[in-house]
C-alpha positions as CSV (number, residue, x, y, z in Angstrom):
1,X,-37.8,-2.8,31.1
2,X,-35.5,-5.2,28.3
3,X,-35.4,-8.6,29.9
4,X,-31.5,-10.2,29.4
5,X,-30.3,-13.8,29.5
6,X,-31.5,-16.9,27.8
7,X,-35.0,-17.8,26.5
8,X,-36.2,-21.1,25.4
9,X,-39.0,-21.6,22.8
10,X,-39.7,-24.9,20.6
11,X,-40.2,-24.3,17.0
12,X,-39.8,-21.3,14.3
13,X,-42.9,-19.6,16.1
14,X,-41.5,-19.8,19.2
15,X,-38.5,-18.0,18.3
16,X,-40.3,-15.1,17.2
17,X,-42.1,-14.7,20.1
18,X,-38.5,-15.2,22.1
19,X,-37.2,-12.3,20.1
20,X,-40.3,-10.1,20.7
21,X,-39.8,-10.9,24.4
22,X,-36.4,-9.7,24.3
23,X,-37.1,-6.3,22.5
24,X,-40.2,-5.7,24.0
25,X,-41.4,-4.1,27.6
26,X,-42.8,-6.0,30.8
27,X,-42.2,-7.2,34.0
28,X,-40.2,-10.3,34.7
29,X,-41.4,-13.1,32.3
30,X,-41.9,-16.4,32.7
31,X,-39.9,-18.9,30.1
32,X,-42.0,-19.0,26.9
33,X,-44.6,-22.0,26.5
34,X,-44.5,-24.3,23.6
35,X,-47.6,-24.1,21.5
36,X,-50.8,-26.5,21.6
37,X,-49.4,-28.5,24.1
38,X,-51.6,-28.2,27.6
39,X,-51.3,-30.5,30.1
40,X,-54.1,-33.1,30.5
41,X,-55.1,-32.0,34.2
42,X,-57.1,-28.3,34.7
43,X,-55.9,-27.5,31.2
44,X,-52.7,-26.0,32.4
45,X,-49.7,-25.7,30.1
46,X,-46.7,-27.4,30.9
47,X,-43.4,-25.6,30.6
48,X,-40.5,-26.7,28.0
49,X,-37.1,-28.3,28.5
50,X,-35.1,-25.7,29.0
51,X,-32.4,-25.5,25.7
52,X,-28.8,-26.6,26.1
53,X,-27.7,-24.3,23.9
54,X,-25.4,-21.4,25.2
55,X,-24.7,-18.6,23.4
56,X,-22.0,-16.0,24.0
57,X,-21.6,-12.6,22.4
58,X,-19.2,-9.9,22.8
59,X,-18.7,-7.3,22.8
60,X,-21.0,-6.8,25.9
61,X,-24.7,-5.6,25.7
62,X,-24.4,-1.7,26.2
63,X,-20.7,-1.5,25.4
64,X,-19.5,1.5,23.5
65,X,-16.3,2.3,21.6
66,X,-16.5,-0.5,20.2
67,X,-13.4,-1.7,17.4
68,X,-15.0,-2.0,13.8
69,X,-12.6,-5.0,13.3
70,X,-12.0,-8.6,15.3
71,X,-14.3,-7.3,18.1
72,X,-17.6,-9.1,17.2
73,X,-17.7,-12.5,17.8
74,X,-20.9,-15.2,18.2
75,X,-20.2,-18.5,20.1
76,X,-22.7,-21.7,20.6
77,X,-21.7,-24.4,22.9
78,X,-23.8,-27.2,22.9
79,X,-25.7,-26.6,19.9
80,X,-25.3,-25.1,16.8
81,X,-26.3,-21.5,15.8
82,X,-29.2,-21.1,13.4
83,X,-29.1,-17.6,12.4
84,X,-27.2,-14.5,13.0
85,X,-28.5,-10.5,12.6
86,X,-26.4,-7.7,13.1
87,X,-28.1,-4.6,11.8
88,X,-27.4,-0.5,12.5
89,X,-30.1,1.8,13.3
90,X,-31.8,2.0,10.1
91,X,-32.3,-2.0,9.9
92,X,-29.5,-2.6,7.3
93,X,-27.6,-5.9,7.5
94,X,-24.2,-6.3,8.1
95,X,-22.7,-9.4,6.2
96,X,-21.4,-12.2,8.3
97,X,-20.4,-16.1,8.3
98,X,-21.4,-19.0,10.4
99,X,-18.7,-21.5,10.9
100,X,-19.1,-25.0,9.2
101,X,-19.8,-26.7,12.6
102,X,-22.2,-23.8,13.7
103,X,-20.2,-22.9,16.8
104,X,-18.9,-19.4,15.5
105,X,-20.0,-16.1,14.0
106,X,-18.3,-13.1,12.8
107,X,-18.9,-10.3,10.3
108,X,-17.6,-10.5,7.2
109,X,-15.2,-7.2,7.5
110,X,-14.9,-4.0,9.4
111,X,-17.9,-2.5,10.7
112,X,-18.5,1.4,10.1
113,X,-17.5,3.8,12.8
114,X,-19.7,5.9,15.5
115,X,-22.4,3.6,14.5
116,X,-24.8,2.1,16.8
117,X,-26.1,-1.8,16.0
118,X,-27.9,-4.8,17.6
119,X,-26.7,-8.2,17.7
120,X,-29.7,-11.0,17.3
121,X,-28.7,-14.8,17.5
122,X,-30.3,-18.1,17.8
123,X,-29.0,-21.3,18.2
124,X,-30.4,-24.8,18.6
125,X,-29.2,-27.8,20.7
126,X,-29.9,-32.1,19.7
127,X,-33.3,-31.3,20.5
128,X,-34.5,-29.0,18.5
129,X,-34.6,-26.6,21.1
130,X,-33.8,-22.9,20.6
131,X,-32.4,-20.2,22.4
132,X,-32.0,-16.4,21.7
133,X,-29.9,-13.6,22.6
134,X,-29.9,-9.7,21.8
135,X,-27.2,-7.3,22.4
136,X,-26.7,-4.1,21.5
137,X,-23.6,-1.8,20.6
138,X,-21.7,1.1,19.4
139,X,-18.7,1.0,17.3
140,X,-16.1,4.0,18.3
141,X,-16.2,7.4,16.7
142,X,-13.6,8.7,14.4
143,X,-10.1,10.1,16.5
144,X,-7.5,10.0,14.2
145,X,-7.6,9.6,10.4
146,X,-4.8,8.7,7.7
147,X,-4.5,9.1,3.9
148,X,-2.2,7.6,1.4
149,X,-0.5,10.0,-1.0
150,X,0.2,8.1,-4.1
151,X,3.4,8.2,-6.8
152,X,2.3,8.1,-9.8
153,X,-0.3,10.8,-10.5
154,X,-3.6,8.9,-11.2
155,X,-3.7,9.3,-15.0
156,X,-0.2,9.3,-16.0
157,X,1.6,8.0,-18.6
158,X,5.4,6.6,-17.1
159,X,8.6,4.5,-17.5
160,X,8.9,1.1,-17.2
161,X,11.0,1.7,-13.8
162,X,8.0,3.7,-12.1
163,X,6.9,1.6,-8.8
164,X,3.9,2.3,-7.1
165,X,4.7,4.3,-3.6
166,X,2.2,5.2,-1.2
167,X,3.5,7.5,1.5
168,X,1.2,7.5,4.8
169,X,0.6,10.5,6.7
170,X,0.5,9.2,10.0
171,X,2.8,6.0,11.0
172,X,1.1,2.6,10.7
173,X,1.6,-0.1,13.2
174,X,-0.7,-2.7,11.6
175,X,0.9,-2.9,8.2
176,X,-0.5,-6.2,7.4
177,X,-4.4,-4.6,7.7
178,X,-3.1,-1.6,5.6
179,X,-1.2,-3.8,3.0
180,X,-4.1,-5.7,2.7
181,X,-6.3,-3.1,1.8
182,X,-4.4,-2.1,-1.3
183,X,-4.3,-4.0,-4.5
184,X,-2.2,-3.5,-7.4
185,X,-3.0,-5.3,-10.7
186,X,-1.4,-5.2,-13.9
187,X,-2.8,-5.6,-17.7
188,X,-1.1,-8.0,-18.8
189,X,-0.7,-9.7,-15.6
190,X,2.3,-9.8,-14.0
191,X,3.2,-11.1,-10.4
192,X,3.6,-7.6,-7.9
193,X,4.9,-7.7,-4.4
194,X,4.9,-5.3,-1.8
195,X,7.6,-3.8,0.1
196,X,7.6,-1.6,3.4
197,X,10.1,1.2,3.7
198,X,9.8,2.3,7.8
199,X,6.6,2.8,9.2
200,X,4.9,5.4,6.2
201,X,5.7,4.3,3.2
202,X,5.1,1.1,1.2
203,X,6.4,0.4,-2.6
204,X,5.1,-2.1,-4.9
205,X,6.8,-3.5,-8.0
206,X,7.1,-6.4,-10.3
207,X,10.3,-8.5,-9.9
208,X,11.7,-7.2,-13.6
209,X,10.6,-3.5,-14.9
210,X,7.3,-3.3,-16.4
211,X,6.7,-4.2,-19.9
212,X,5.8,-1.0,-22.2
213,X,2.3,-0.9,-22.6
214,X,1.3,-2.1,-19.1
215,X,-1.8,-0.7,-17.5
216,X,-1.8,-0.7,-13.9
217,X,-4.5,-0.3,-11.1
218,X,-4.3,0.4,-7.3
219,X,-7.1,0.0,-5.6
220,X,-7.1,1.6,-2.3
221,X,-9.6,0.4,0.1
222,X,-8.3,2.2,3.2
223,X,-11.7,3.4,4.7
224,X,-12.2,2.5,8.3
225,X,-8.9,0.3,7.7
226,X,-7.5,0.7,11.4
227,X,-3.9,1.4,10.7
228,X,-2.9,2.2,14.4
229,X,-4.6,2.4,17.7
230,X,-7.3,5.2,16.9
231,X,-5.9,5.9,13.4
232,X,-8.3,5.1,10.3
233,X,-7.9,5.5,6.8
234,X,-10.4,7.4,5.0
235,X,-9.9,6.3,1.1
236,X,-11.5,4.3,-1.1
237,X,-10.6,4.5,-4.6
238,X,-9.6,3.1,-7.8
239,X,-6.1,4.9,-9.5
240,X,-4.9,4.2,-12.8
241,X,-1.6,4.4,-14.8
242,X,0.0,3.3,-18.2
243,X,3.5,2.4,-18.8
244,X,4.8,4.0,-22.1
245,X,7.4,3.2,-24.0
246,X,10.7,1.3,-22.7
247,X,13.6,3.5,-22.1
248,X,16.1,2.4,-19.8
249,X,19.9,4.7,-20.0
250,X,23.1,3.7,-18.7
251,X,25.4,6.3,-17.3
252,X,29.4,4.9,-17.2
253,X,31.0,7.3,-14.8
254,X,34.4,5.7,-15.7
255,X,33.8,6.8,-19.5
256,X,31.7,9.5,-18.6
257,X,29.0,8.4,-21.0
258,X,25.5,8.6,-20.8
259,X,23.9,5.8,-23.3
260,X,20.0,5.9,-24.3
261,X,18.4,2.5,-25.4
262,X,14.9,2.4,-26.0
263,X,12.2,-0.6,-27.1
264,X,12.6,-4.2,-26.0
265,X,15.5,-5.0,-27.6
266,X,17.7,-2.1,-26.1
267,X,18.2,-0.1,-29.1
268,X,20.8,2.2,-28.5
269,X,19.2,5.5,-29.5
270,X,21.9,8.2,-28.8
271,X,25.3,8.4,-26.1
272,X,26.0,11.6,-24.5
273,X,28.6,12.9,-22.5
274,X,28.3,13.5,-19.1
275,X,30.6,14.7,-15.9
276,X,29.6,12.8,-12.9
277,X,30.8,13.8,-9.3
278,X,34.1,14.3,-8.0
279,X,35.9,11.9,-5.5
280,X,34.9,14.1,-3.4
281,X,31.5,14.1,-3.7
282,X,30.8,10.6,-5.8
283,X,27.8,10.1,-7.6
284,X,25.7,7.0,-6.4
285,X,25.8,3.7,-8.1
286,X,23.0,1.9,-9.2
287,X,19.4,1.9,-10.1
288,X,17.8,5.3,-10.1
289,X,14.2,6.3,-11.5
290,X,13.5,9.7,-12.4
291,X,10.9,11.1,-10.4
292,X,10.6,14.7,-11.4
293,X,11.1,17.3,-14.0
294,X,11.9,20.6,-13.9
295,X,12.7,22.9,-16.6
296,X,14.6,25.4,-14.4
297,X,15.4,25.0,-10.5
298,X,17.3,26.4,-8.0
299,X,20.5,24.2,-6.5
300,X,21.3,25.9,-3.1
301,X,24.4,24.1,-1.2
302,X,23.5,25.2,2.2
303,X,20.3,23.0,2.2
304,X,22.3,20.0,2.0
305,X,24.7,20.8,4.1
306,X,27.6,21.9,1.9
307,X,27.7,25.4,3.1
308,X,28.6,28.3,1.0
309,X,29.7,26.2,-2.3
310,X,26.8,27.2,-4.7
311,X,23.8,28.7,-5.3
312,X,22.4,28.1,-8.9
313,X,19.1,30.1,-9.3
314,X,18.4,29.1,-12.7
315,X,19.5,25.0,-13.2
316,X,18.3,23.9,-16.4
317,X,16.7,20.5,-17.2
318,X,17.0,18.9,-14.4
319,X,15.7,15.7,-13.5
320,X,15.2,13.9,-9.9
321,X,17.1,10.8,-9.2
322,X,17.0,10.5,-5.4
323,X,14.9,12.7,-2.6
324,X,18.6,13.8,-1.1
325,X,19.2,15.7,-4.1
326,X,21.0,14.0,-6.8
327,X,19.6,15.3,-10.7
328,X,20.9,14.4,-13.9
329,X,20.8,18.2,-15.4
330,X,22.0,20.8,-17.3
331,X,25.4,22.6,-17.0
332,X,26.2,26.0,-19.0
333,X,28.5,27.3,-16.1
334,X,31.1,24.4,-16.3
335,X,34.2,24.6,-18.6
336,X,32.0,22.3,-21.7
337,X,35.6,20.2,-21.9
338,X,34.9,18.4,-18.8
339,X,32.1,16.5,-20.3
340,X,32.8,13.5,-21.6
341,X,36.5,13.8,-19.7
342,X,36.3,14.3,-16.0
343,X,33.8,14.0,-13.0
344,X,33.4,17.2,-11.3
345,X,30.6,17.8,-10.0
346,X,28.8,17.9,-6.0
347,X,27.2,14.6,-7.1
348,X,24.7,15.0,-9.8
349,X,25.3,14.0,-13.4
350,X,25.8,17.2,-15.5
351,X,25.4,17.3,-19.5
352,X,26.3,20.3,-21.5
353,X,23.6,22.8,-21.7
354,X,22.5,26.4,-22.4
355,X,21.6,28.8,-20.2
356,X,17.7,29.5,-19.5
357,X,16.2,26.1,-20.0
358,X,15.1,26.8,-23.5
359,X,17.4,24.7,-26.1
360,X,15.9,21.1,-27.3
361,X,19.3,20.9,-29.0
362,X,21.9,20.6,-26.3
363,X,22.5,17.4,-24.9
364,X,21.0,17.9,-21.4
365,X,17.6,19.3,-23.5
366,X,17.3,16.9,-25.5
367,X,17.9,14.3,-22.9
368,X,15.1,16.4,-21.2
369,X,12.3,16.1,-24.1
370,X,12.9,12.4,-24.4
371,X,12.3,11.9,-20.6
372,X,9.4,11.1,-18.6
373,X,9.3,10.0,-15.3
374,X,9.8,6.8,-14.2
375,X,12.6,6.3,-17.0
376,X,15.6,4.2,-15.7
377,X,19.2,5.2,-15.1
378,X,21.3,2.2,-14.4
379,X,24.4,3.8,-12.8
380,X,28.2,2.1,-13.1
381,X,31.4,3.3,-11.6
382,X,34.5,1.5,-10.0
383,X,33.8,3.5,-7.0
384,X,31.3,5.4,-4.9
385,X,28.1,4.2,-2.8
386,X,25.3,2.5,-4.1
387,X,22.3,4.3,-3.8
388,X,19.8,3.5,-0.4
389,X,16.8,2.2,-1.9
390,X,14.6,4.3,0.1
391,X,16.1,7.3,-1.3
392,X,13.8,8.2,-4.2
393,X,11.9,5.8,-6.0
394,X,15.0,3.3,-6.2
395,X,13.2,-0.3,-4.9
396,X,14.9,-1.6,-7.7
397,X,18.0,-1.7,-5.9
398,X,16.7,-4.6,-3.4
399,X,17.2,-8.2,-4.7
400,X,13.3,-9.8,-5.6
401,X,13.7,-12.2,-2.6
402,X,14.6,-9.4,-0.2
403,X,12.2,-7.3,-1.3
404,X,9.3,-10.1,-1.1
405,X,10.8,-10.6,2.7
406,X,9.9,-6.8,3.3
407,X,6.0,-7.4,3.0
408,X,3.5,-7.8,6.3
409,X,1.6,-10.4,4.5
410,X,2.7,-13.8,2.5
411,X,3.8,-13.5,-0.7
412,X,3.6,-17.0,-2.3
413,X,2.0,-16.4,-5.5
414,X,4.7,-13.2,-6.0
415,X,7.7,-15.1,-4.8
416,X,7.3,-17.4,-7.6
417,X,7.6,-14.9,-10.1
418,X,11.2,-15.9,-11.2
419,X,9.7,-19.0,-12.5
420,X,6.8,-17.1,-14.1
421,X,8.4,-16.7,-17.5
422,X,7.2,-13.0,-17.4
423,X,9.8,-11.5,-20.0
424,X,11.8,-8.9,-18.4
425,X,11.0,-5.1,-19.3
426,X,14.8,-4.5,-18.2
427,X,17.1,-3.4,-21.1
428,X,19.8,-5.2,-21.8
429,X,23.3,-2.7,-21.1
430,X,26.8,-3.4,-20.9
431,X,27.6,-5.2,-17.6
432,X,24.2,-4.9,-15.9
433,X,21.3,-7.4,-16.3
434,X,18.1,-6.3,-15.4
435,X,17.3,-4.5,-12.3
436,X,19.5,-6.7,-10.1
437,X,22.7,-7.1,-11.9
438,X,25.9,-6.2,-11.2
439,X,25.1,-2.2,-10.6
440,X,22.5,-3.2,-8.1
441,X,22.9,-3.4,-4.2
442,X,23.4,-6.9,-3.4
443,X,22.7,-7.1,0.3
444,X,20.2,-4.5,2.0
445,X,21.0,-3.5,5.6
446,X,18.3,-2.3,8.2
447,X,16.3,0.4,6.6
448,X,15.7,3.5,8.3
449,X,12.5,5.5,8.4
450,X,11.4,6.2,4.9
451,X,11.8,9.9,3.8
452,X,8.8,11.9,2.3
453,X,8.3,11.1,-1.5
454,X,5.8,14.2,-2.8
455,X,5.7,15.2,-6.0
456,X,7.6,18.4,-5.2
457,X,10.0,18.2,-1.9
458,X,11.8,21.1,-0.5
459,X,15.2,18.7,-0.4
460,X,17.5,21.0,-2.9
461,X,20.1,19.4,-5.2
462,X,23.3,19.6,-5.1
463,X,24.7,20.7,-9.3
């Protein structure tokens, strides 16, 4: 049977003997004896003084369903730890660190799930006497898992406004642990900060729009990370995307124009005539990012709570701006004289177009061909609601200080971005000074649970 408790010995050889006693079979053994220290009388050996070091390990010997993080510890009182070995059944050791004062030890990271471990610890008191302890336990088996759905796609080329957006398949309660397991790095370097929208969405962005040509790497190290009780991540992979040319357009709903600007200097490429939302269905104001493109799509008013007002099965050149259904798209059914003259839509931004989505020469067709996901539209108007930042990929409407405050981790490095001298990739446009200019939301109320953001959503837009 296994002998539990403390075993005392002197010297390195005795420690090895001690560990052998702990893991071997045999009856109630006595205290280990010092090597070569025979008593003068009768050839009998004198027992060694017991070590005063006291070892305490958690979890208890034989424990099951041990959590992979924070549950394994070794502590030494009245002595210092000499060695700690945590290994699985194959003998693979788990790295760990002894505290500088020698009184504690913990593994360096989370343990694999559903794995049996042995834990052997040795401590030494101020007289050099050693104490050893052995225990065994098993980590909790995988119960439920979660994954992160990623925007933008791995390997894609995007516009300067594209954030990194993760949508989790299950609600996250330990946001700090999950956020810590995600690293976003830019080349050339720029501070990047995280922001939670509810319990299932985590976005990352820099203070200003990305610079053209930036290469972004997202390291997902979610495997075995506990996001909520009994919920563990499964992913460990790197994702990459590249920021393409800079293009930031401005929409002036009062003037009924869409001005396309390109390059670091914000050179005007083209001015297009538009028609925005009517007074009863005003278009959102603020910074909006193109998330999807459809050469032709269907728009049905019933899916957005507007009854039978419209059902257009072939809306051309549609580009999504919000999850709730705001698009910039082509319009062939309206009187062409409204473009550049009046706002008549149900909330979308419309441009003159031909039916079928094949034209590349119409205003809508031209814009479609010259836009990629991640391009920015900065929408201004004298009235109308500002777009909620979690409605689509529109976190640029959150001021930087509030964005940083939405992280679950300390963000000192990212918070210093305003003094970093990083040039803005946001282009100058009349009345708009970068992503937090007059067109942006200046205060953010409590954020409700985030909507689903996927490559293709079931929400039908309003034309």
